[in-house]
C-alpha positions as CSV (number, residue, x, y, z in Angstrom):
1,M,-18.4,-0.6,-36.6
2,R,-16.2,-1.7,-39.6
3,I,-14.9,1.8,-39.8
4,F,-14.1,1.8,-36.1
5,F,-12.1,-1.4,-36.3
6,H,-10.3,0.0,-39.4
7,L,-9.3,3.1,-37.5
8,F,-8.4,1.0,-34.4
9,I,-6.0,-1.1,-36.6
10,Q,-4.7,2.1,-38.2
11,G,-3.8,3.4,-34.7
12,L,-1.9,0.2,-34.0
13,L,-0.1,0.3,-37.3
14,N,1.0,3.9,-36.6
15,L,3.2,2.4,-33.9
16,G,5.3,0.8,-36.7
17,R,5.9,4.1,-38.5
18,N,9.0,6.1,-37.8
19,K,10.2,3.3,-35.5
20,W,13.0,5.2,-33.9
21,A,10.7,8.0,-32.8
22,Q,8.3,5.4,-31.4
23,I,11.1,3.6,-29.6
24,F,12.5,6.8,-28.0
25,T,9.0,7.9,-27.0
26,L,8.2,4.5,-25.4
27,S,11.6,4.5,-23.6
28,A,10.9,7.9,-22.2
29,V,7.4,7.0,-21.0
30,T,8.7,3.8,-19.5
31,F,11.6,5.5,-17.7
32,V,9.4,8.2,-16.2
33,S,6.8,5.7,-15.3
34,F,9.4,3.5,-13.6
35,L,10.6,6.5,-11.5
36,A,7.0,7.2,-10.5
37,G,6.5,3.6,-9.7
38,L,9.7,3.5,-7.6
39,F,8.6,6.5,-5.7
40,L,5.1,5.0,-5.2
41,L,6.8,1.7,-4.0
42,L,8.8,3.7,-1.4
43,L,5.8,5.6,-0.2
44,Y,3.7,2.4,0.0
45,N,6.3,0.5,2.1
46,F,6.8,3.5,4.3
47,N,3.1,3.7,5.0
48,V,2.9,-0.1,5.6
49,I,5.9,0.1,8.1
50,V,4.4,3.0,10.0
51,T,0.9,1.7,10.2
52,T,2.1,-1.8,11.3
53,T,4.5,-0.6,13.9
54,Q,2.9,2.6,15.2
55,D,-0.8,1.9,15.3
56,K,-0.7,-1.2,17.6
57,I,-2.2,-0.8,21.0
58,E,-1.8,-3.4,23.8
59,Y,-3.9,-4.2,26.8
60,Q,-2.3,-6.1,29.6
61,V,-5.1,-8.1,31.4
62,Y,-4.5,-9.6,34.9
63,W,-6.8,-12.1,36.5
64,E,-7.3,-12.4,40.2
65,H,-4.7,-14.5,41.9
66,G,-5.9,-18.0,42.3
67,Y,-8.8,-17.7,39.9
68,P,-9.6,-21.2,38.4
69,M,-7.5,-21.8,35.3
70,E,-10.4,-23.7,33.6
71,E,-12.5,-20.5,33.6
72,V,-9.5,-18.4,32.6
73,E,-8.8,-20.6,29.6
74,E,-12.4,-20.4,28.5
75,Q,-12.2,-16.6,28.6
76,W,-8.9,-16.7,26.6
77,A,-10.7,-18.7,23.9
78,L,-13.5,-16.2,23.9
79,I,-11.2,-13.2,23.6
80,A,-9.4,-14.8,20.7
81,E,-12.7,-14.7,18.8
82,W,-13.0,-10.9,19.2
83,D,-12.0,-8.4,16.5
84,I,-8.4,-8.1,17.6
85,D,-5.0,-8.7,16.0
86,S,-3.6,-11.1,18.5
87,V,-3.8,-12.4,22.1
88,E,-0.8,-13.8,24.0
89,T,-1.6,-15.7,27.2
90,F,0.5,-16.7,30.2
91,T,-0.3,-19.1,33.0
92,P,1.1,-18.2,36.4
93,E,3.9,-20.7,35.9
94,Q,4.7,-19.3,32.5
95,A,4.7,-15.8,33.9
96,L,7.1,-16.8,36.7
97,Q,9.4,-18.5,34.1
98,L,9.5,-15.3,32.1
99,L,10.4,-13.4,35.2
100,V,13.2,-15.8,36.1
101,D,14.6,-15.6,32.6
102,S,14.6,-11.8,32.6
103,M,16.3,-11.6,36.0
104,G,19.3,-13.6,34.9
105,S,21.0,-16.8,36.0
106,D,21.9,-15.5,39.4
107,F,18.3,-15.2,40.4
108,D,16.9,-18.0,42.6
109,P,13.2,-18.4,42.4
110,G,13.0,-21.1,45.0
111,H,10.9,-19.1,47.4
112,L,8.5,-18.0,44.7
113,S,7.9,-21.4,43.1
114,K,6.4,-22.7,46.3
115,S,3.9,-19.9,46.5
116,N,3.6,-18.3,43.0
117,P,2.3,-14.7,43.5
118,L,1.8,-14.1,39.8
119,P,-1.7,-14.2,38.2
120,S,-2.9,-15.4,34.9
121,T,-2.1,-12.8,32.2
122,A,-3.1,-11.9,28.7
123,L,-1.6,-9.4,26.2
124,I,-4.2,-8.2,23.7
125,E,-3.1,-6.3,20.7
126,F,-5.3,-4.5,18.2
127,S,-5.0,-1.7,15.6
128,L,-6.2,1.9,15.6
129,A,-6.2,2.1,11.8
130,S,-10.0,2.0,11.5
131,S,-12.1,5.1,11.4
132,D,-13.9,4.3,14.7
133,S,-10.7,3.5,16.6
134,D,-11.8,5.3,19.7
135,N,-15.1,3.4,20.0
136,R,-13.3,0.2,19.2
137,A,-10.7,0.7,22.0
138,R,-13.4,1.6,24.4
139,S,-15.5,-1.3,23.4
140,I,-12.7,-3.8,23.9
141,Y,-11.9,-2.3,27.3
142,N,-15.5,-2.5,28.4
143,D,-15.9,-6.1,27.3
144,L,-12.8,-7.0,29.2
145,Q,-14.1,-5.4,32.4
146,Q,-17.3,-7.4,32.2
147,L,-15.4,-10.7,32.3
148,P,-15.5,-12.4,35.7
149,G,-12.3,-12.7,37.6
150,I,-10.5,-9.7,36.0
151,D,-8.3,-7.9,38.6
152,R,-7.1,-5.0,36.4
153,I,-6.4,-3.9,32.8
154,S,-3.4,-1.8,32.1
155,Y,-2.5,0.2,29.0
156,N,-0.3,3.1,28.0
157,P,-2.4,6.2,27.2
158,L,0.7,7.9,25.6
159,Q,1.1,5.0,23.2
160,M,-2.5,5.4,22.1
161,D,-2.0,9.2,21.5
162,M,1.2,8.5,19.6
163,A,-0.6,5.9,17.4
164,R,-3.3,8.4,16.5
165,N,-0.8,11.1,15.7
166,W,1.2,8.8,13.5
167,L,-1.9,7.7,11.6
168,N,-2.9,11.4,11.1
169,I,0.5,12.4,9.9
170,V,0.7,9.5,7.4
171,S,-2.8,10.0,6.1
172,R,-2.2,13.7,5.5
173,I,1.2,13.2,3.8
174,F,0.7,9.9,1.9
175,V,-2.3,10.8,-0.2
176,P,-1.1,14.3,-1.3
177,L,2.3,12.9,-2.2
178,I,0.7,10.2,-4.4
179,G,-1.5,12.8,-6.1
180,L,1.5,15.1,-6.7
181,M,3.5,12.2,-8.1
182,F,0.7,11.3,-10.6
183,V,0.3,15.0,-11.7
184,I,4.1,15.3,-12.4
185,T,4.2,12.0,-14.1
186,G,1.2,12.8,-16.2
187,L,2.6,16.1,-17.3
188,V,5.9,14.6,-18.3
189,V,4.4,11.7,-20.1
190,A,1.8,13.9,-21.8
191,N,4.5,16.3,-23.0
192,T,6.5,13.3,-24.4
193,L,3.6,11.9,-26.3
194,K,2.6,15.3,-27.6
195,L,6.1,15.8,-29.0
196,N,5.8,12.4,-30.7
197,Q,2.5,13.5,-32.3
198,I,4.2,16.5,-33.9
199,N,5.9,14.0,-36.3
200,R,2.5,13.3,-37.7
201,K,1.4,16.9,-38.1
202,E,1.7,16.9,-41.9
203,E,-0.2,13.7,-42.3
204,V,-3.1,15.1,-40.1
205,E,-3.1,18.3,-42.3
206,I,-3.3,16.3,-45.5
207,L,-6.2,14.2,-44.1
208,S,-8.0,17.4,-43.1
209,L,-7.5,19.0,-46.5
210,I,-9.0,16.0,-48.4
211,G,-12.1,16.2,-46.2
212,A,-11.5,13.5,-43.5
213,S,-13.9,13.9,-40.6
214,S,-12.7,14.9,-37.1
215,G,-13.3,11.4,-35.7
216,Y,-11.5,9.8,-38.6
217,I,-8.4,11.9,-37.9
218,R,-8.5,11.8,-34.1
219,L,-9.3,8.2,-33.3
220,P,-6.1,6.6,-34.7
221,L,-4.1,9.2,-32.8
222,I,-6.0,8.4,-29.6
223,I,-5.4,4.7,-30.0
224,T,-1.7,5.2,-30.6
225,G,-1.4,7.4,-27.5
226,A,-3.4,4.9,-25.4
227,V,-1.2,2.0,-26.5
228,Q,2.0,3.9,-25.9
229,G,0.9,4.9,-22.4
230,M,-0.3,1.4,-21.6
231,C,2.8,-0.3,-22.9
232,G,5.0,2.2,-21.1
233,G,3.1,1.5,-17.9
234,I,3.4,-2.3,-18.3
235,L,7.1,-2.2,-19.1
236,S,7.7,0.1,-16.1
237,V,5.8,-2.3,-13.8
238,L,7.9,-5.3,-15.1
239,L,11.1,-3.3,-14.5
240,L,9.9,-2.3,-11.0
241,K,9.1,-6.0,-10.2
242,G,12.6,-7.0,-11.3
243,G,14.1,-4.4,-9.1
244,H,11.9,-5.4,-6.2
245,L,13.0,-9.0,-6.5
246,L,16.6,-7.8,-6.1
247,V,16.1,-5.6,-3.0
248,K,13.1,-7.1,-1.2
249,D,15.2,-8.7,1.5
250,I,17.9,-6.1,1.7
251,L,16.6,-4.8,5.1
252,Y,15.6,-8.2,6.4
253,F,18.2,-8.6,9.1
254,A,18.3,-8.0,12.9
255,P,17.2,-5.8,14.4
256,L,15.1,-4.3,11.5
257,W,13.5,-7.4,10.0
258,V,11.8,-5.3,7.3
259,R,10.8,-7.0,4.1
260,I,10.0,-4.7,1.2
261,D,6.6,-5.5,-0.3
262,F,5.6,-5.0,-3.9
263,L,2.7,-2.8,-4.9
264,P,-0.8,-4.2,-4.5
265,V,-2.6,-5.3,-7.6
266,S,-4.9,-2.2,-7.3
267,Y,-1.9,0.1,-7.4
268,V,-0.5,-1.6,-10.4
269,F,-3.7,-1.4,-12.4
270,G,-4.1,2.2,-11.2
271,L,-0.6,3.1,-12.5
272,V,-1.1,1.4,-15.9
273,G,-4.7,2.8,-16.2
274,A,-3.5,6.3,-15.3
275,L,-0.8,6.2,-18.0
276,T,-3.3,4.9,-20.5
277,M,-5.6,7.8,-19.8
278,V,-2.7,10.2,-20.0
279,G,-1.9,8.8,-23.4
280,I,-5.5,9.3,-24.5
281,I,-5.7,12.9,-23.2
282,S,-2.4,13.9,-24.6
283,S,-3.5,12.7,-28.1
284,L,-6.7,14.7,-28.2
285,P,-5.1,18.2,-29.0
286,A,-3.0,16.7,-31.8
287,G,-6.1,15.7,-33.7
288,R,-8.4,18.6,-32.6
289,D,-6.0,21.3,-33.7
290,H,-6.0,20.1,-37.3
291,A,-9.3,18.4,-37.6
């Protein structure tokens, strides 16, 4: 164990040798990681925008005209407890007021206000993002039909088909692009770290000639590569967060109202962890070739 800690400290001390080479290596790793994180941030927000705007399905539920409002309100409370995103309700009076507002100031609702023909209404919105979206949509529809006093339930089948198509397109593009980004980033970072290890080629050869074991030679190199990859990932995340703070509200205006979100914690740890693993893997050949 004492030897392990000695080699671990030695790997950290290696970062202080040939400082300019270490600085250039860390800068290159940070820059490449920042570009990868920026691309990941764009992909993530694109995926969020698509899934939140294209996978929403809405049922319009109409109660029978004149059905008691007390029972309707009880059903509204029951629906709000279901596994749905939101429910918006309208009494006959509220529905009439919305109709009047949409018709303009020249419309006179006097003859309608005396005998309001509009029923109680509810707009129920839910997402198709889950794996059992078809069963969920059918279940909600069946549950609504079983409620007493329901006159009809309306929805747009084309909207449902478009939502499924959007989700399929995003799922088929989003994951492969992230995988491709990590592969390219890993190759660039690994090559950068390997070039940095070449500076220590003579030291490794000397250790090998005096009989140093393979683990004694390779472990400090692995520690150095891991720290370089991890530090580059952390610095790139900090730069990415700084850039995010500057542009997060750049699209938050009418009619877009789009706020750019930062990467989730799992993505951040995944990026830093991946770069740390790349640093470890890229350091293995440098020690193996001369050990």
